[in-house]
LOVO-972330 format. One line per 10 residues: number of its first residue (from 0); their letters; for each residue x, y, z of C-alpha. Coordinates in Angstrom, 3 decimals, decimal comma. Layout:
BEGIN
NUM = A = X:Y:Z ~ ...;
This chain:
BEGIN
0 = MTNKTSIYIL = -69,702:-28,169:-39,540 ~ -66,554:-26,422:-38,710 ~ -64,128:-27,136:-36,187 ~ -65,291:-24,102:-34,189 ~ -69,005:-24,944:-34,211 ~ -68,080:-28,748:-33,039 ~ -66,022:-27,355:-30,166 ~ -69,001:-25,143:-29,071 ~ -71,597:-28,191:-29,509 ~ -69,249:-30,347:-27,481;
10 = SILVLIVLGL = -68,521:-27,772:-24,966 ~ -72,339:-27,185:-24,193 ~ -73,115:-30,830:-23,903 ~ -70,164:-31,088:-21,223 ~ -71,113:-28,134:-19,434 ~ -75,451:-29,633:-19,403 ~ -73,467:-32,939:-17,960 ~ -71,275:-31,191:-15,302 ~ -74,242:-28,575:-14,492 ~ -76,932:-31,752:-13,922;
20 = SVILPSHQLI = -74,143:-33,359:-11,918 ~ -74,220:-30,804:-9,866 ~ -78,006:-29,659:-9,919 ~ -79,800:-32,994:-9,886 ~ -77,900:-34,458:-6,748 ~ -78,453:-30,830:-4,913 ~ -82,201:-30,853:-5,676 ~ -82,474:-34,106:-4,130 ~ -80,484:-33,606:-1,085 ~ -82,550:-30,347:-0,667;
30 = KMSWEGFSVG = -85,840:-32,265:-1,175 ~ -84,947:-35,125:1,254 ~ -83,614:-32,543:3,739 ~ -87,254:-30,616:3,314 ~ -89,056:-33,514:3,463 ~ -87,382:-34,921:6,732 ~ -88,304:-31,537:8,533 ~ -91,764:-31,339:7,354 ~ -92,538:-34,891:8,667 ~ -90,751:-34,152:11,875;
40 = FESGWTGKDN = -93,075:-30,763:12,388 ~ -96,345:-32,628:11,269 ~ -95,223:-35,360:13,614 ~ -95,136:-33,050:16,606 ~ -91,458:-33,085:17,261 ~ -90,647:-30,865:20,076 ~ -86,958:-31,934:20,944 ~ -83,807:-34,023:20,419 ~ -85,536:-36,650:22,321 ~ -88,298:-37,191:19,801;
50 = MIDGTLLPLK = -85,848:-37,152:16,777 ~ -84,739:-40,504:14,714 ~ -81,220:-41,188:16,426 ~ -79,708:-42,948:13,387 ~ -77,521:-43,141:10,508 ~ -78,198:-44,733:6,999 ~ -75,306:-46,969:6,330 ~ -75,655:-48,215:2,528 ~ -74,778:-52,040:2,607 ~ -74,273:-54,359:-0,706;
60 = FTPTTQTMIH = -76,015:-57,841:-1,157 ~ -74,061:-60,035:-2,856 ~ -76,200:-63,286:-3,679 ~ -75,298:-66,800:-3,403 ~ -75,762:-69,086:-6,027 ~ -78,556:-70,809:-4,035 ~ -80,121:-67,677:-3,793 ~ -79,964:-66,983:-7,255 ~ -81,604:-70,265:-8,249 ~ -83,982:-70,051:-5,651;
70 = PTDSIIFDDG = -84,923:-66,543:-4,701 ~ -86,359:-66,493:-0,669 ~ -87,787:-62,935:-0,917 ~ -90,385:-61,675:-3,061 ~ -92,731:-58,577:-3,788 ~ -96,371:-58,742:-4,357 ~ -98,171:-56,505:-7,170 ~ -101,721:-54,898:-6,718 ~ -103,271:-57,770:-8,829 ~ -101,926:-59,914:-6,111;
80 = MKVPIVVDSV = -99,224:-61,906:-8,235 ~ -96,218:-62,771:-6,032 ~ -92,741:-62,251:-8,005 ~ -89,324:-63,310:-6,502 ~ -86,764:-60,901:-6,143 ~ -83,019:-61,018:-5,384 ~ -81,549:-57,867:-2,805 ~ -79,116:-56,205:-4,805 ~ -78,289:-53,467:-1,960 ~ -80,273:-52,094:1,294;
90 = AVLVPDAKLP = -79,556:-48,743:3,643 ~ -79,681:-50,091:7,510 ~ -80,433:-47,294:10,271 ~ -77,763:-48,055:12,585 ~ -77,873:-45,966:16,315 ~ -75,949:-43,220:16,560 ~ -75,263:-44,089:19,984 ~ -72,908:-47,151:18,684 ~ -70,781:-44,969:16,263 ~ -67,738:-42,695:17,237;
100 = SWTIWTMLIT = -68,271:-39,132:17,851 ~ -66,070:-38,098:14,714 ~ -68,375:-39,785:12,333 ~ -70,525:-36,821:12,144 ~ -67,848:-35,134:9,931 ~ -68,659:-37,547:7,278 ~ -71,580:-35,178:6,261 ~ -69,210:-33,068:4,794 ~ -68,168:-35,764:2,326 ~ -71,094:-34,856:-0,291;
110 = PLQFCLLAII = -71,415:-30,749:-0,035 ~ -67,202:-31,248:-0,610 ~ -67,866:-32,988:-3,587 ~ -70,470:-30,985:-4,794 ~ -68,123:-27,827:-4,152 ~ -65,647:-29,574:-6,323 ~ -68,026:-30,297:-9,349 ~ -68,771:-26,391:-9,016 ~ -65,138:-25,502:-9,387 ~ -64,949:-28,075:-12,158;
120 = LWKFLRFILN = -68,011:-26,203:-13,828 ~ -66,996:-22,649:-13,427 ~ -63,306:-23,464:-14,695 ~ -64,384:-25,242:-17,766 ~ -66,648:-22,192:-18,530 ~ -63,836:-20,262:-18,372 ~ -61,875:-22,231:-20,370 ~ -64,382:-22,490:-22,978 ~ -64,676:-18,735:-22,899 ~ -61,265:-18,065:-23,837;
130 = VSKSRIFVDQ = -61,750:-20,700:-26,937 ~ -64,655:-18,836:-28,256 ~ -62,375:-15,829:-27,992 ~ -59,624:-17,694:-30,145 ~ -57,625:-17,603:-27,127 ~ -56,604:-20,995:-27,266 ~ -52,691:-21,802:-26,925 ~ -52,473:-19,324:-23,383 ~ -50,596:-20,225:-20,402 ~ -54,369:-19,280:-18,768;
140 = NVRYLRQISF = -55,737:-22,249:-20,267 ~ -53,014:-24,536:-18,838 ~ -53,942:-23,246:-15,732 ~ -57,650:-24,272:-15,748 ~ -56,979:-27,339:-17,197 ~ -54,741:-28,424:-14,349 ~ -57,072:-26,827:-11,803 ~ -60,115:-29,217:-13,564 ~ -57,592:-31,970:-13,193 ~ -56,620:-31,707:-9,661;
150 = ALIAIAFVQL = -60,331:-31,210:-8,576 ~ -61,567:-34,203:-10,330 ~ -58,481:-36,199:-8,621 ~ -59,630:-34,550:-5,262 ~ -63,247:-36,027:-5,881 ~ -61,896:-39,515:-6,403 ~ -60,075:-39,164:-3,124 ~ -62,896:-37,843:-0,928 ~ -65,133:-40,624:-2,445 ~ -62,212:-43,035:-1,552;
160 = IGGLLQDYLF = -62,012:-41,761:1,892 ~ -65,878:-42,245:1,788 ~ -65,606:-45,727:0,702 ~ -62,929:-46,379:3,703 ~ -65,125:-44,788:6,506 ~ -67,932:-47,176:5,057 ~ -65,843:-50,176:5,391 ~ -64,862:-48,917:8,947 ~ -68,462:-48,340:9,807 ~ -69,453:-51,577:8,256;
170 = GLFSFAGEGY = -66,461:-53,663:10,491 ~ -68,278:-52,043:13,998 ~ -71,356:-54,091:13,367 ~ -71,928:-57,951:12,655 ~ -74,586:-58,173:9,498 ~ -75,401:-61,277:8,362 ~ -78,399:-62,236:5,971 ~ -79,398:-65,620:4,741 ~ -78,432:-66,819:1,322 ~ -75,922:-63,321:1,157;
180 = DISALWDFPW = -72,715:-62,125:1,060 ~ -72,873:-58,259:2,999 ~ -70,285:-55,586:2,575 ~ -70,139:-52,032:2,132 ~ -71,458:-50,460:-0,598 ~ -69,188:-48,372:-2,323 ~ -66,635:-49,090:-5,563 ~ -63,423:-47,747:-5,884 ~ -63,785:-44,209:-7,994 ~ -61,704:-45,123:-11,123;
190 = SNLLIGVVAL = -63,565:-42,826:-13,450 ~ -62,746:-39,765:-11,430 ~ -59,438:-40,860:-10,645 ~ -58,792:-41,620:-14,687 ~ -60,790:-38,528:-15,976 ~ -58,752:-36,527:-13,566 ~ -54,984:-38,144:-14,812 ~ -56,244:-37,606:-18,540 ~ -57,149:-33,824:-17,874 ~ -53,662:-33,834:-16,136;
200 = LLAQVWAYGI = -52,045:-35,275:-19,308 ~ -53,850:-33,114:-21,887 ~ -52,634:-29,483:-19,737 ~ -49,127:-30,934:-19,875 ~ -49,326:-31,486:-23,748 ~ -51,045:-28,302:-24,010 ~ -48,284:-26,307:-22,047 ~ -45,918:-28,324:-24,243 ~ -47,719:-26,850:-27,474 ~ -47,577:-23,352:-25,855;
210 = KIKQDQELTI = -43,632:-23,896:-25,672 ~ -43,420:-24,862:-28,815 ~ -45,614:-22,137:-30,851 ~ -43,090:-19,348:-28,702 ~ -40,044:-21,435:-29,776 ~ -41,593:-21,109:-33,260 ~ -42,185:-17,362:-33,099 ~ -38,777:-16,730:-31,593 ~ -37,384:-18,527:-34,296 ~ -39,138:-16,677:-36,866;
């Protein structure tokens, strides 16, 4: 397998992963929205008063040692067998009336991430097209790599804002669960931040390689 062939194969894999990361969540979001509207029409929604007035807030349940040893919750299978379970996370429907009016803007966080992922997909495709044409060490590729890195860092920043907003909303309510420590469900976006910084480092190395190549050409 030549180096060029391996680059093509790896590039296709990256494009597939990036494409799925955009398509699958978008499909799920559209499906959930369509099902919600369908249920609303079937149940006879005639106006705003009949709509569910609430926002889903994901919560993380951390079980205590006692709960891990002796779970208090259980599920029942079709055959009637009862099995103990430990809850890991739930989504609570909190009343919109108890939320600040500006929280409606949090709905833009997910679409914004989709847009940034689409930008990454497009810029990476342009980068690979240049490589396929043997236009490797060119300034345009450095710009593409930098744009990809900035988009990845922006996604991490957006996820961080979303997490902090979840912490704020969590603090508005006094959630309590016997046998569990409850907190907002989000993690610091280390992976996107790290990949973004690595991509930025790669762009700088690429730019340095172009400079060395240009200096060598001038020397010759």
